[in-house]
DOBAKOL-660798 format. One line per 10 residues: number of its first residue (from 1); their letters; for each residue y, x negated, z negated of C-alpha. Coordinates in pm, 1 decimal, padded with zeros to 6 digits. Layout:
REM DOBAKOL-660798
NUM) A) Y,X,Z | ...
REM end
This chain:
REM DOBAKOL-660798
1) MKRLKTTAIM) 04907.3,-27389.3,04878.0 | 04631.0,-27122.6,04824.3 | 04391.4,-27427.8,04880.7 | 04543.2,-27643.3,04644.2 | 04538.9,-27372.3,04401.0 | 04182.0,-27321.4,04414.9 | 04115.5,-27675.5,04421.8 | 04338.7,-27712.8,04106.8 | 04123.5,-27404.0,03925.7 | 03752.4,-27560.2,04026.1
11) AGAMTLAASL) 03872.9,-27910.1,03882.1 | 04004.0,-27740.9,03569.4 | 03668.9,-27501.1,03533.3 | 03469.2,-27841.3,03606.0 | 03717.2,-28019.5,03338.5 | 03625.4,-27745.1,03126.3 | 03267.9,-27761.3,03151.3 | 03240.4,-28131.1,03128.0 | 03437.1,-28081.0,02776.9 | 03194.5,-27810.2,02649.7
21) AQAADDVTLQ) 02901.0,-28062.3,02761.5 | 03040.1,-28328.3,02585.9 | 03074.9,-28091.3,02273.8 | 02752.5,-28083.0,02178.5 | 02672.1,-28298.3,01863.6 | 02422.8,-28579.9,01871.2 | 02118.2,-28580.4,01639.1 | 01870.4,-28866.0,01607.5 | 01527.5,-28747.8,01453.8 | 01289.0,-29027.3,01339.4
31) LKWVTQAQFA) 00913.0,-28898.4,01326.0 | 00669.5,-29024.2,01083.6 | 00410.4,-29094.7,01324.8 | 00345.3,-29094.9,01699.0 | 00408.9,-28809.7,01983.4 | 00130.4,-28560.6,01849.2 | 00099.4,-28222.0,01745.1 | 00193.3,-28303.7,01408.1 | 00578.8,-28273.9,01566.7 | 00521.6,-27991.1,01794.1
41) GYYVAQDRGF) 00788.5,-27787.0,01653.1 | 01045.8,-28043.7,01739.1 | 00952.3,-28107.3,02101.7 | 00929.6,-27712.4,02124.9 | 01277.4,-27683.9,01990.8 | 01371.9,-27913.1,02240.8 | 01171.6,-27812.4,02541.9 | 01258.6,-27435.9,02482.9 | 01656.4,-27509.6,02504.1 | 01673.7,-27428.4,02074.9
51) YEEEDLDVTI) 01842.8,-27712.9,01994.5 | 02088.2,-27663.7,02336.0 | 02124.4,-27314.3,02167.8 | 02299.1,-27481.4,01877.2 | 02512.0,-27740.5,02050.3 | 02315.9,-28024.6,01978.2 | 02186.5,-28305.9,02147.1 | 01854.1,-28419.8,01986.2 | 01675.8,-28753.2,02016.4 | 01315.3,-28732.3,01911.6
61) KPGGPDIAPT) 01198.6,-29101.3,01788.9 | 00845.9,-29133.0,01765.4 | 00700.1,-29362.8,01479.7 | 00386.1,-29579.0,01480.2 | 00191.9,-29823.9,01241.4 | 00477.7,-30039.6,01211.6 | 00772.3,-29808.9,01158.0 | 00859.2,-29691.5,00808.8 | 01106.8,-29379.6,00851.0 | 01262.6,-29487.0,00559.8
71) QVIAGGGADV) 01359.0,-29822.5,00661.0 | 01484.9,-29663.4,01001.7 | 01737.7,-29421.6,00858.1 | 01848.8,-29635.9,00570.5 | 01965.3,-29891.4,00857.2 | 02153.4,-29584.3,01041.9 | 01890.5,-29585.4,01282.9 | 01817.3,-29185.8,01261.9 | 02044.5,-28874.0,01101.1 | 01705.3,-28709.6,00979.5
81) MVDWMPAALA) 01350.7,-28858.2,00920.9 | 01015.5,-28640.5,00875.1 | 00826.5,-28831.4,00609.8 | 00611.6,-28710.4,00309.2 | 00754.7,-28624.3,-00022.9 | 00583.5,-28942.0,-00207.2 | 00706.5,-29180.8,-00009.8 | 01069.6,-29032.0,-00017.2 | 01071.8,-28996.3,-00403.0 | 00945.9,-29380.3,-00422.2
91) AREKGLPLVN) 01237.3,-29484.1,-00201.7 | 01467.9,-29245.8,-00387.9 | 01395.3,-29425.0,-00727.8 | 01431.4,-29758.7,-00537.3 | 01786.4,-29675.0,-00465.6 | 01757.3,-29517.4,-00122.9 | 01911.0,-29163.7,-00210.7 | 01700.2,-28942.6,00017.6 | 01723.5,-28563.4,00020.6 | 01475.9,-28316.0,00144.3
101) IAQPFKSSGM) 01673.6,-28053.5,00295.0 | 01385.6,-27848.4,00446.1 | 01000.2,-27833.9,00428.9 | 00826.7,-27690.3,00734.9 | 00501.2,-27806.2,00591.8 | 00369.1,-27543.9,00303.7 | 00015.4,-27741.4,00262.2 | -00114.1,-28060.9,00252.4 | -00389.7,-28191.3,00568.0 | -00509.5,-28512.0,00359.6
111) MLTCRKDAGI) -00862.1,-28541.2,00257.2 | -01120.0,-28811.9,00166.0 | -01407.8,-28810.7,00415.0 | -01737.4,-28978.4,00303.1 | -02033.7,-29011.7,00417.2 | -02336.2,-28863.2,00240.6 | -02546.0,-29187.5,00319.1 | -02324.4,-29391.3,00126.6 | -02454.7,-29192.9,-00151.1 | -02120.5,-28979.9,-00197.6
121) ETTDDFKGKT) -02153.0,-28609.5,-00300.9 | -01884.8,-28575.8,-00572.4 | -01593.1,-28782.4,-00712.8 | -01836.3,-28908.9,-00959.9 | -01977.9,-29103.6,-00684.9 | -01686.7,-29296.2,-00599.3 | -01730.8,-29567.0,-00843.2 | -01856.6,-29876.9,-00729.7 | -01761.6,-29769.4,-00362.4 | -01544.0,-29884.8,-00121.6
131) LGVWFFGNEF) -01293.7,-29648.2,-00009.2 | -01040.1,-29665.9,00304.3 | -00669.4,-29599.0,00192.8 | -00364.7,-29577.9,00433.5 | -00045.5,-29746.5,00303.7 | 00304.3,-29764.3,00426.9 | 00383.2,-29483.3,00165.8 | 00043.5,-29297.8,00220.4 | -00126.6,-29439.1,-00072.0 | 00072.5,-29297.2,-00343.9
141) PFLSWMSQLD) -00123.5,-28943.2,-00318.7 | -00470.9,-29171.5,-00340.1 | -00331.4,-29357.3,-00625.9 | -00196.6,-29070.0,-00868.7 | -00556.3,-28900.9,-00750.9 | -00788.3,-29213.9,-00894.9 | -00555.2,-29208.4,-01217.3 | -00616.0,-28854.4,-01253.4 | -01044.7,-28939.0,-01234.4 | -00965.1,-29235.4,-01467.7
151) ISTEGGEDGV) -01103.6,-29463.0,-01208.7 | -00961.4,-29812.5,-01174.6 | -00851.4,-29931.7,-00801.0 | -00931.8,-30263.7,-00897.6 | -01300.8,-30296.5,-00813.5 | -01626.8,-30322.1,-00997.5 | -01873.0,-30090.0,-01099.0 | -01663.1,-29826.0,-01258.2 | -01407.6,-29884.9,-01031.7 | -01332.2,-29836.1,-00667.9
161) TVLKQGFNVD) -01260.5,-30119.0,-00410.0 | -00973.4,-29987.3,-00189.9 | -00975.0,-30113.8,00197.1 | -00610.4,-30141.4,00308.9 | -00765.5,-29931.2,00620.6 | -00566.4,-29891.1,00954.0 | -00508.9,-29580.6,01120.4 | -00845.3,-29488.9,01268.8 | -01189.2,-29445.6,01079.5 | -01377.4,-29767.8,01196.6
171) PLLQGQAACV) -01437.8,-29836.5,00829.9 | -01624.6,-29525.5,00768.9 | -01826.8,-29555.9,01141.0 | -01926.3,-29929.3,01075.5 | -02006.7,-29888.9,00729.7 | -01752.6,-30099.6,00602.6 | -01670.4,-29791.8,00356.8 | -01792.2,-29527.4,00216.5 | -01493.1,-29310.6,00250.6 | -01237.5,-29319.5,00441.2
181) STMTYNEYWQ) -00860.8,-29116.5,00442.7 | -00819.6,-28851.0,00729.8 | -00578.3,-28557.2,00830.9 | -00738.1,-28191.9,00905.0 | -00570.0,-28228.7,01232.3 | -00639.3,-28586.3,01315.0 | -00856.9,-28864.1,01206.7 | -01173.1,-28598.4,01059.7 | -01218.6,-28482.4,01424.4 | -01232.5,-28858.1,01537.7
191) VIDAGLTPEE) -01528.2,-28889.6,01311.1 | -01701.5,-28619.3,01478.2 | -01607.7,-28694.7,01803.7 | -01751.4,-29062.5,01734.6 | -02105.5,-28893.7,01658.2 | -02132.5,-28803.0,01297.5 | -02183.1,-28413.1,01228.9 | -02039.9,-28209.4,00941.3 | -02344.1,-28211.2,00752.8 | -02375.0,-28574.5,00722.1
201) LVVFKYEDQG) -01984.8,-28588.9,00580.4 | -01844.1,-28466.6,00261.0 | -01460.1,-28429.9,00240.0 | -01275.5,-28384.5,-00046.2 | -00899.0,-28228.7,00045.6 | -00623.2,-28338.7,-00183.5 | -00531.2,-27931.4,-00173.0 | -00870.5,-27851.0,-00358.5 | -00833.5,-28132.1,-00544.0 | -00503.8,-28019.7,-00750.5
211) VATLEDGLYV) -00336.7,-28389.0,-00616.5 | -00185.6,-28260.4,-00296.9 | 00153.2,-28363.6,-00209.8 | 00435.5,-28231.5,00037.4 | 00384.4,-28367.1,00371.2 | 00673.1,-28380.3,00656.3 | 00956.8,-28271.7,00528.8 | 01311.8,-28325.6,00652.5 | 01513.7,-28594.9,00472.2 | 01867.2,-28705.5,00512.0
221) LEENLEDPEF) 02077.5,-28957.1,00284.6 | 02261.3,-28770.7,00026.1 | 02582.5,-28938.7,00083.5 | 02605.0,-28754.0,00414.5 | 02563.3,-28465.0,00274.7 | 02904.8,-28511.2,00145.8 | 03066.6,-28487.5,00486.5 | 03086.3,-28082.6,00604.5 | 03071.5,-28184.1,00964.2 | 02716.6,-28341.0,00885.4
231) KDKMVRFVRA) 02590.8,-28059.0,00702.2 | 02680.9,-27828.6,00951.9 | 02499.5,-28004.0,01211.4 | 02196.7,-27998.5,00968.8 | 02212.9,-27603.9,00921.2 | 02170.2,-27550.9,01304.1 | 01921.7,-27874.8,01352.6 | 01736.1,-27657.9,01090.9 | 01771.9,-27326.5,01198.6 | 01653.8,-27425.9,01560.3
241) SMKGWKWAQE) 01344.4,-27649.0,01455.9 | 01246.5,-27389.0,01244.1 | 01232.6,-27169.6,01564.8 | 00999.9,-27447.6,01735.2 | 00789.2,-27418.9,01463.4 | 00756.6,-27067.7,01463.3 | 00711.7,-27042.3,01853.0 | 00467.9,-27325.7,01814.5 | 00229.8,-27132.1,01558.0 | 00240.3,-26823.5,01772.2
251) NPDEAAMIVL) 00174.3,-27018.2,02112.2 | -00077.1,-27308.1,02024.3 | -00157.7,-27394.7,02335.0 | 00152.5,-27385.2,02490.6 | 00318.1,-27576.0,02207.4 | 00034.6,-27824.2,02264.4 | 00094.4,-27913.4,02634.8 | 00441.3,-27938.0,02544.4 | 00394.5,-28212.4,02330.8 | 00177.8,-28389.4,02622.7
261) DNDETGAQTE) 00461.5,-28377.8,02821.6 | 00632.6,-28572.5,02592.2 | 00396.5,-28826.6,02539.6 | 00516.7,-29084.3,02734.0 | 00221.9,-29329.5,02617.9 | -00042.1,-29104.4,02792.6 | -00263.0,-29195.9,02516.8 | -00312.3,-28803.8,02410.6 | -00582.4,-28582.5,02570.6 | -00540.9,-28205.9,02596.0
271) KHQTRMMGEI) -00842.0,-28117.2,02409.9 | -00705.7,-28313.3,02099.0 | -00366.9,-28202.5,02083.1 | -00507.8,-27833.6,02117.6 | -00716.4,-27858.8,01839.0 | -00465.9,-28067.3,01646.6 | -00205.4,-27807.7,01696.8 | -00451.6,-27522.1,01575.9 | -00521.7,-27721.0,01254.5 | -00128.0,-27788.0,01225.4
281) AKLTAGSNGA) -00094.8,-27410.8,01218.8 | -00259.2,-27345.5,00912.9 | 00001.2,-27605.5,00730.9 | 00300.3,-27456.6,00837.7 | 00170.0,-27115.6,00783.2 | 00369.1,-26942.6,00457.0 | 00692.6,-27178.4,00541.4 | 01035.5,-27087.5,00653.4 | 01177.5,-27407.1,00621.7 | 01306.5,-27359.6,00234.3
291) LDPADYERTV) 01124.3,-27613.8,-00016.2 | 00931.3,-27416.2,-00287.7 | 01012.3,-27551.8,-00626.4 | 00664.5,-27501.6,-00732.6 | 00543.7,-27739.6,-00442.8 | 00814.9,-27957.9,-00538.1 | 00687.6,-27937.8,-00927.1 | 00367.9,-28025.9,-00828.7 | 00416.0,-28302.4,-00619.5 | 00650.6,-28486.8,-00907.0
301) ASLLSGGSDP) 00371.9,-28415.0,-01180.5 | 00095.7,-28577.1,-00952.3 | 00313.7,-28871.5,-00862.6 | 00440.7,-28912.3,-01262.5 | 00022.1,-28904.5,-01359.1 | -00040.8,-29272.8,-01220.6 | -00106.8,-29464.5,-01528.6 | -00006.1,-29769.0,-01600.0 | 00123.7,-29801.7,-01245.6 | 00255.3,-29444.6,-01157.6
311) VITEEPEGAW) 00415.2,-29355.1,-00798.1 | 00780.9,-29278.4,-00988.2 | 00834.3,-29331.3,-01314.6 | 01080.6,-29078.2,-01425.5 | 01179.2,-28698.2,-01314.6 | 01362.0,-28742.1,-01023.5 | 01742.4,-28542.3,-00999.8 | 01907.4,-28428.4,-00684.9 | 01566.7,-28519.3,-00469.9 | 01591.4,-28182.5,-00298.2
321) THEISDAALD) 01839.6,-27893.2,-00179.8 | 01804.2,-27536.0,-00055.7 | 02183.4,-27570.0,00074.0 | 02095.7,-27659.7,00405.9 | 01784.0,-27420.3,00439.9 | 01950.2,-27120.2,00322.6 | 02242.9,-27162.5,00535.7 | 02007.4,-27209.0,00838.4 | 01830.0,-26900.0,00733.5 | 02134.6,-26654.3,00671.3
REM end
């Protein structure tokens, strides 16, 4: 009888444990790009158990050249996504009601990297040149910048020829373009590793040019924020994610190794990811997860100043909220 009672207690405990294990809420995160230190905070939060502490079972889906986060979330393939604000606001104006719920990245890492031997020293030298530009939503800040410089993107002596750049720096290395799009934490170092020296290059940081737009924010569909359970999940997700980002900033080398452990392709290297994490930490520094309204207004102003073809045509409404990040920070 005692044995049966003990067995019943053990069975009950196992059932309770199973029930608790099943209680974790599922969250699917769609990244903007492939597994790399750009997303270290999320991988750290998963690896260090921060999501588990918030009773979350998070699936992190890497992106890639053929993956548009806006399409994934629109199709129900993710609960939350990482994307740049220009793409999110453009999608919102076209009918996909995306809302920024947190902004881990405070600064922009986007640059135009140019060869001095191509005749580039200042922005005045862009005219008549071919410039490599990323698309899939990444072109919006560039187009706004050219509009502010009053430089046509239709080619000719007084304009620039836009080369639809792949996600590499080959056009610069092979002389197909005078400048290419790079990030401070990634493609710029590919140029350096290929043999060009910093002295042979001139870089134009979007931050320095006054046209930087917000990058790598967290976005959800507006309709989902009407669901209290979903909002509660996002509060816990943001809280754990920001804990991951803080840990990554304080432990960059270890964070880089966690990213490498999650790279199923085996394409990343320790040297590259460690260097990238060091640069990423500079961009996330100063953010507690809450969107800075001034940064938002700057982004909107830049996108509206697109001349005859602006990225967005009117001031967005309801495109961001502090409700989630404020609750996460309490």
